[in-house]
C-alpha positions as CSV (number, residue, x, y, z in Angstrom):
1,M,-10.0,-53.8,-42.5
2,A,-6.7,-52.1,-41.1
3,N,-3.8,-54.2,-40.2
4,H,-2.2,-52.8,-37.4
5,H,-2.8,-50.7,-34.4
6,L,-1.0,-47.9,-34.9
7,V,1.7,-47.0,-37.5
8,V,4.7,-44.8,-36.0
9,Y,5.8,-42.4,-38.9
10,G,9.0,-41.1,-39.3
11,A,10.2,-43.9,-37.4
12,S,14.2,-43.2,-38.5
13,S,13.9,-39.8,-37.0
14,F,15.6,-39.0,-33.2
15,V,11.8,-38.8,-31.3
16,G,10.8,-41.4,-33.8
17,Q,13.7,-43.6,-32.7
18,L,12.8,-42.9,-29.2
19,L,9.3,-43.6,-29.8
20,T,9.9,-46.8,-31.2
21,H,12.6,-48.3,-28.8
22,Y,10.0,-47.2,-26.0
23,L,6.5,-49.2,-27.9
24,F,8.7,-52.1,-28.3
25,D,9.8,-52.1,-24.8
26,R,6.0,-51.9,-23.9
27,H,4.8,-53.9,-26.0
28,G,7.2,-56.3,-28.2
29,V,6.4,-57.9,-31.5
30,D,3.6,-60.2,-30.8
31,G,2.1,-59.1,-27.7
32,D,-1.3,-57.0,-27.4
33,L,-0.2,-54.0,-29.7
34,D,-0.1,-54.8,-33.9
35,W,2.2,-52.2,-35.2
36,A,4.9,-51.1,-37.7
37,I,7.0,-48.5,-38.4
38,A,7.4,-46.0,-41.4
39,G,10.0,-43.2,-43.5
40,R,10.8,-42.4,-46.4
41,S,14.2,-44.3,-46.3
42,R,14.2,-48.2,-46.1
43,A,17.6,-48.8,-45.2
44,K,17.3,-46.4,-42.1
45,L,14.3,-48.2,-40.8
46,E,15.8,-51.6,-41.6
47,Q,18.5,-49.9,-39.4
48,L,16.6,-49.0,-36.4
49,R,14.9,-52.7,-36.3
50,T,17.8,-54.2,-36.2
51,S,18.7,-51.8,-33.3
52,L,15.8,-53.3,-31.7
53,G,17.6,-56.8,-31.8
54,P,16.3,-60.6,-33.1
55,A,13.4,-60.3,-31.1
56,A,12.2,-57.6,-33.6
57,A,13.0,-59.1,-36.9
58,G,8.9,-59.3,-37.3
59,L,8.2,-55.6,-36.8
60,P,6.8,-54.7,-40.5
61,I,8.4,-51.6,-42.2
62,M,6.4,-49.2,-44.5
63,V,8.4,-47.0,-47.3
64,A,6.3,-43.8,-48.3
65,D,7.7,-40.2,-48.6
66,A,6.0,-37.4,-46.8
67,A,5.4,-35.7,-50.0
68,D,4.1,-39.3,-51.8
69,E,0.0,-38.5,-51.5
70,K,-0.3,-42.2,-52.8
71,A,2.3,-43.6,-51.0
72,L,0.7,-42.1,-47.8
73,R,-2.8,-43.1,-48.7
74,S,-1.7,-47.2,-48.8
75,L,-0.2,-46.5,-45.7
76,C,-3.2,-45.0,-43.8
77,R,-5.3,-48.2,-45.2
78,Q,-3.4,-50.2,-43.5
79,T,-3.8,-48.8,-40.2
80,R,-5.9,-47.7,-37.5
81,V,-3.3,-44.7,-36.2
82,V,-0.3,-42.9,-37.4
83,A,2.0,-41.1,-34.9
84,S,3.9,-39.1,-36.8
85,T,7.3,-37.3,-35.8
86,V,8.0,-35.9,-38.8
87,G,9.3,-32.5,-38.0
88,P,9.4,-29.6,-39.0
89,Y,5.7,-30.5,-39.5
90,A,5.1,-27.1,-41.7
91,L,7.5,-28.4,-44.3
92,Y,7.2,-32.1,-43.9
93,G,3.8,-32.9,-42.1
94,S,0.5,-31.3,-44.3
95,T,0.2,-34.1,-46.5
96,L,-0.4,-36.9,-44.0
97,V,-2.5,-34.6,-41.9
98,K,-4.5,-34.4,-45.4
99,V,-4.8,-38.0,-45.7
100,C,-5.6,-38.9,-42.8
101,A,-8.5,-36.8,-42.7
102,Q,-9.9,-38.0,-46.0
103,T,-9.5,-41.3,-45.2
104,G,-11.0,-41.3,-41.4
105,T,-7.6,-42.7,-40.1
106,D,-6.9,-41.7,-36.3
107,Y,-3.5,-39.5,-36.1
108,C,-1.6,-38.0,-33.4
109,D,1.8,-36.3,-33.2
110,L,4.0,-33.8,-30.9
111,T,3.9,-31.1,-32.9
112,G,4.9,-27.4,-31.1
113,E,3.4,-25.1,-34.5
114,P,1.2,-22.8,-34.3
115,Q,1.0,-21.4,-37.0
116,W,0.7,-24.6,-38.6
117,I,-2.0,-26.2,-36.2
118,A,-4.3,-23.6,-37.1
119,Q,-4.1,-24.5,-40.6
120,M,-4.4,-27.9,-40.5
121,I,-7.2,-26.7,-38.7
122,R,-8.8,-24.5,-41.3
123,E,-8.0,-26.9,-44.2
124,H,-9.0,-30.4,-43.1
125,E,-11.4,-30.6,-39.8
126,A,-14.5,-30.4,-42.1
127,A,-13.1,-33.5,-43.9
128,A,-11.8,-35.3,-40.3
129,Q,-15.6,-34.7,-39.0
130,K,-17.2,-36.5,-42.5
131,S,-14.4,-39.3,-42.4
132,G,-14.8,-40.0,-38.9
133,A,-10.8,-39.2,-38.2
134,R,-10.0,-38.0,-34.7
135,I,-6.8,-35.8,-35.2
136,V,-4.9,-34.9,-31.9
137,H,-1.8,-32.6,-32.3
138,C,0.5,-31.6,-29.5
139,S,1.0,-35.0,-28.0
140,G,4.2,-34.4,-26.3
141,F,5.7,-32.4,-23.7
142,D,4.2,-29.5,-25.3
143,S,1.2,-29.7,-24.5
144,V,0.1,-32.9,-22.4
145,P,1.6,-31.5,-19.1
146,S,-0.2,-28.3,-19.4
147,D,-3.3,-29.6,-21.0
148,L,-4.4,-32.8,-18.6
149,G,-2.7,-31.0,-15.6
150,T,-5.7,-28.0,-16.6
151,Y,-7.7,-30.9,-16.8
152,Y,-6.9,-32.8,-14.0
153,L,-6.9,-29.6,-11.3
154,Q,-10.3,-28.8,-12.8
155,Q,-11.6,-32.7,-11.8
156,Q,-10.1,-32.0,-8.5
157,A,-11.8,-28.7,-8.4
158,L,-15.2,-29.9,-9.3
159,K,-14.8,-32.8,-6.4
160,Q,-13.7,-30.5,-3.3
161,Y,-15.7,-27.5,-4.4
162,G,-18.3,-27.8,-7.0
163,Q,-16.9,-25.7,-9.5
164,S,-14.5,-25.0,-12.0
165,C,-11.1,-22.6,-11.5
166,T,-11.7,-19.7,-13.7
167,R,-8.2,-18.2,-12.7
168,V,-5.4,-20.9,-13.8
169,K,-1.4,-20.2,-13.7
170,L,1.0,-23.1,-14.9
171,R,4.2,-22.4,-13.2
172,V,7.4,-24.5,-13.9
173,K,8.8,-24.9,-10.7
174,A,12.0,-27.0,-12.2
175,M,13.3,-28.3,-15.3
176,R,16.1,-30.4,-16.8
177,G,16.0,-31.4,-20.6
178,G,18.0,-30.8,-23.9
179,A,17.0,-30.1,-27.5
180,S,17.3,-31.7,-30.5
181,G,18.0,-30.2,-34.0
182,G,14.3,-31.4,-35.0
183,T,13.0,-29.3,-31.7
184,V,15.5,-26.6,-32.5
185,A,14.3,-27.2,-36.6
186,S,10.7,-26.5,-35.7
187,M,11.5,-23.2,-33.6
188,L,13.5,-21.4,-36.4
189,E,10.8,-22.3,-39.1
190,T,8.0,-20.7,-36.7
191,I,10.5,-17.3,-36.1
192,R,11.7,-17.4,-39.7
193,E,8.0,-17.0,-41.5
194,S,6.4,-14.3,-38.9
195,V,9.7,-12.0,-39.9
196,A,7.8,-11.4,-42.9
197,N,4.3,-11.9,-42.0
198,P,2.4,-10.1,-40.0
199,A,-0.8,-11.9,-39.8
200,L,1.2,-14.9,-38.4
201,R,2.9,-12.8,-35.4
202,K,-0.6,-11.9,-34.7
203,L,-1.3,-15.5,-34.4
204,L,1.5,-15.9,-32.4
205,N,0.3,-13.6,-29.7
206,N,-3.5,-14.9,-30.3
207,P,-4.0,-17.2,-26.9
208,Y,-7.1,-18.2,-28.9
209,A,-6.0,-19.2,-32.1
210,F,-6.9,-22.7,-32.1
211,C,-10.6,-22.0,-30.9
212,T,-13.1,-22.2,-33.7
213,A,-15.7,-20.1,-32.1
214,D,-16.4,-16.9,-32.0
215,S,-13.9,-15.3,-28.9
216,S,-15.3,-12.0,-29.1
217,G,-16.4,-11.9,-26.0
218,L,-13.7,-13.6,-23.8
219,P,-11.4,-12.3,-21.2
220,R,-8.3,-11.0,-22.3
221,Q,-5.4,-13.1,-21.0
222,P,-2.4,-12.3,-20.1
223,N,1.0,-13.1,-21.6
224,P,4.0,-12.6,-19.3
225,Q,7.3,-11.3,-21.6
226,F,9.7,-10.4,-18.7
227,A,10.5,-11.0,-15.0
228,S,7.5,-10.2,-12.3
229,F,7.3,-11.6,-8.9
230,D,4.4,-13.6,-8.6
231,E,2.1,-13.5,-5.3
232,D,0.4,-16.9,-5.2
233,A,3.4,-18.6,-6.3
234,K,6.0,-16.7,-3.7
235,A,8.4,-16.7,-6.2
236,W,10.0,-14.6,-9.3
237,S,9.2,-16.1,-12.7
238,A,10.2,-15.6,-15.9
239,P,8.4,-16.1,-19.3
240,F,8.1,-19.8,-20.2
241,I,9.0,-20.8,-23.8
242,M,6.0,-23.0,-24.6
243,A,3.6,-21.1,-23.1
244,V,3.2,-19.7,-27.2
245,I,1.7,-23.1,-27.9
246,N,0.6,-24.6,-24.3
247,T,-1.9,-21.9,-24.1
248,K,-4.0,-22.5,-27.1
249,V,-3.8,-25.8,-26.3
250,V,-5.7,-25.4,-23.0
251,H,-7.9,-22.5,-24.6
252,R,-8.9,-25.3,-27.2
253,S,-9.9,-27.8,-24.7
254,N,-11.9,-25.0,-22.9
255,Q,-14.0,-24.6,-26.1
256,L,-14.5,-27.9,-27.0
257,S,-15.8,-28.9,-23.8
258,G,-18.4,-26.5,-24.3
259,Y,-16.7,-23.8,-21.7
260,A,-16.4,-26.2,-18.9
261,Y,-13.7,-24.0,-17.5
262,G,-16.1,-20.8,-17.8
263,H,-16.4,-18.3,-20.6
264,D,-14.2,-16.0,-18.0
265,F,-11.7,-18.6,-17.9
266,V,-8.0,-17.0,-17.2
267,Y,-5.1,-18.7,-18.3
268,D,-1.3,-18.2,-18.3
269,E,2.3,-19.6,-17.9
270,A,5.5,-18.7,-16.8
271,M,8.8,-20.8,-15.2
272,L,10.0,-20.0,-11.9
273,T,12.7,-18.6,-11.0
274,G,13.0,-18.4,-6.6
275,Q,12.8,-16.1,-4.1
276,G,14.3,-12.8,-3.4
277,L,17.8,-11.2,-5.2
278,A,18.9,-14.2,-7.0
279,G,15.5,-15.1,-8.2
280,R,15.0,-11.3,-9.4
281,A,18.4,-11.6,-11.6
282,S,17.7,-15.0,-12.7
283,A,14.6,-14.4,-13.9
284,I,15.9,-11.1,-15.9
285,G,18.5,-13.1,-17.7
286,I,15.9,-15.7,-18.8
287,A,13.7,-13.3,-20.2
288,L,16.9,-11.1,-21.7
289,G,18.2,-14.4,-23.3
290,L,15.0,-15.3,-24.7
291,A,14.6,-11.8,-26.1
292,A,18.2,-12.3,-27.6
293,F,17.9,-15.6,-29.2
294,T,14.6,-14.3,-30.9
295,G,16.2,-11.3,-32.4
296,A,19.5,-13.3,-33.5
297,V,17.4,-15.7,-35.3
298,A,14.8,-13.5,-36.7
299,M,17.8,-12.1,-39.2
300,K,19.5,-13.8,-41.7
301,P,23.3,-13.9,-40.7
302,T,22.9,-14.3,-37.4
303,R,20.4,-17.2,-38.1
304,A,22.8,-18.8,-40.3
305,L,25.8,-18.6,-37.7
306,L,23.8,-20.0,-35.0
307,E,22.6,-23.3,-37.2
308,R,26.1,-23.5,-38.4
309,F,28.0,-23.0,-34.7
310,V,25.5,-23.6,-32.2
311,L,22.4,-25.0,-32.4
312,P,22.0,-29.0,-32.9
313,K,21.6,-30.4,-36.3
314,P,18.4,-32.6,-37.2
315,G,19.3,-36.2,-35.9
316,E,21.2,-34.9,-33.4
317,G,19.5,-34.3,-29.4
318,P,20.2,-35.5,-25.6
319,T,22.5,-38.5,-25.1
320,P,20.6,-41.4,-23.1
321,E,22.1,-40.6,-20.0
322,Q,21.0,-36.8,-20.2
323,Q,17.8,-38.3,-20.5
324,K,17.7,-40.2,-17.5
325,V,18.9,-37.3,-15.6
326,G,16.2,-35.2,-17.0
327,F,12.6,-34.4,-14.9
328,Y,10.1,-32.1,-14.5
329,D,7.7,-30.0,-12.0
330,I,5.1,-28.2,-12.8
331,R,2.7,-26.2,-10.5
332,L,-1.0,-25.4,-11.7
333,L,-2.5,-22.6,-9.2
334,G,-6.5,-22.6,-9.8
335,R,-9.0,-20.5,-7.8
336,T,-12.5,-20.5,-8.6
337,S,-14.6,-17.5,-9.0
338,T,-15.7,-17.5,-5.3
339,G,-11.8,-17.4,-4.0
340,N,-11.3,-21.3,-3.2
341,R,-7.8,-22.3,-4.4
342,L,-5.9,-25.3,-5.5
343,T,-3.0,-26.6,-6.6
344,V,-2.0,-29.7,-8.4
345,K,1.9,-30.9,-9.2
346,V,2.5,-32.7,-12.4
347,T,5.7,-34.4,-12.4
348,G,8.2,-36.4,-14.9
349,D,10.8,-38.9,-14.6
350,R,13.0,-38.0,-18.0
351,D,14.4,-35.1,-19.7
352,P,10.9,-33.1,-21.1
353,G,11.5,-33.1,-25.0
354,Y,12.6,-36.3,-25.6
355,G,12.7,-39.2,-22.6
356,S,9.2,-37.9,-21.7
357,T,8.0,-37.1,-24.7
358,C,8.6,-40.6,-26.1
359,K,6.5,-41.8,-23.4
360,I,3.8,-39.2,-23.8
361,L,3.3,-39.8,-27.6
362,G,3.7,-43.5,-27.2
363,E,0.8,-44.0,-24.5
364,A,-1.5,-41.1,-26.6
365,A,-1.0,-43.5,-29.7
366,V,-1.7,-46.3,-28.0
367,C,-4.7,-44.8,-26.2
368,L,-6.2,-43.7,-29.2
369,A,-5.8,-47.1,-30.8
370,Q,-7.2,-49.6,-28.0
371,D,-8.9,-47.2,-25.3
372,I,-11.3,-44.2,-27.5
373,A,-13.5,-46.5,-29.7
374,K,-15.1,-44.4,-33.0
375,A,-18.6,-44.8,-31.9
376,D,-17.3,-43.1,-28.4
377,K,-16.0,-39.8,-29.9
378,P,-16.4,-38.3,-33.3
379,G,-14.3,-37.3,-35.9
380,G,-12.6,-33.8,-35.8
381,F,-9.5,-32.1,-34.5
382,W,-9.3,-32.6,-30.6
383,T,-7.1,-32.1,-28.0
384,P,-5.2,-34.6,-25.8
385,A,-7.5,-33.7,-22.9
386,T,-11.0,-33.6,-24.9
387,L,-10.4,-36.8,-26.5
388,L,-8.1,-38.9,-24.4
389,G,-8.9,-37.9,-20.9
390,D,-9.0,-39.9,-17.7
391,A,-7.7,-42.8,-20.3
392,L,-4.7,-41.0,-21.1
393,L,-4.0,-40.1,-17.5
394,A,-4.4,-43.4,-16.6
395,R,-1.9,-45.0,-19.1
396,L,1.0,-41.8,-18.2
397,T,0.6,-42.5,-14.3
398,E,1.1,-46.4,-14.5
399,H,3.5,-46.8,-17.3
400,A,5.0,-43.4,-18.3
401,G,6.8,-42.1,-15.2
402,L,4.2,-39.3,-15.0
403,T,2.2,-38.0,-11.7
404,F,-0.8,-36.2,-11.3
405,S,-1.3,-35.4,-7.4
406,V,-2.7,-32.3,-5.8
407,V,-0.4,-30.2,-3.3
408,E,-1.8,-30.2,0.1
């Protein structure tokens, strides 16, 4: 019998600390949630617990290295759910997913590493289905606003028109936020691996990469790579860096839901940059900047210079003040097969990658631990929308500063 509802693994990481503070502020230590923090360094975990104040003195600490399978099995035997923040996950996260899948322990994380997720599904889905473990990757800014936003849009379309939207565009209208060293390290690891691996480059460009069913008959998906004018949004658009992960999650949700969005479902993501010449110039600048950054990271000498002098180091990230003034405003534009149109808005009240992500992951983890019974959903690799759905929508709007609404 598990002692805890939830264990935060990697609690002393940058996002792990934010998540720990969020859960403590929401639930305390002696409230409705029985939880613990875990990682490889007891000293760092004790320092984190001390930073919460005297009221956190009873918060349990568990020590387990990410490569120590025996210690991780012991950890999993003591909890219903593990929420992991140990990126890059391709380097530090695989053993924990393996152990959770084998022991029937539910799991969520905030990874945005497509190649690693595809590997985990391939290697451990059968074990998770057998043991009853529900594995939910991408439970942060990537990819909850995209995944739950599309889910919410389709719900509203069914209510208004009696049919789902077969064409959906996600457009980032506005966003403010910084990057942490952990996120940058994950991005660098993905690009580094893809340079010498043509199969990985193919996977990164495949929107159906997480779909385990045959996708050969499904439609070719758009992949915005440069500046273009969006007639539906009436504005210029540029590539959105998170589209590479978000599109894969949304298409897996469609598959797992029995193609509730349709076998002809088409989806893409981009950033809006405004109208007129200024919007066009901004879109071109973003597109060229992303291409230049990717090219620089792909080459070892320039990657080393960026890591040394430009990019944040692991453990570094936006300040609390920067997190508080961050925000995002996302629009999802849907169209049914008969031409009916619907637009919904998803907003967050903190910077997307950290201030908002820690709240999203916290609510997803508690939702998994307390709202979704084992009898309700079987084991396997799920998406946030298909496993947590309405329960997570309610939690996010009530507690985490997100809104989901129809645009009139």
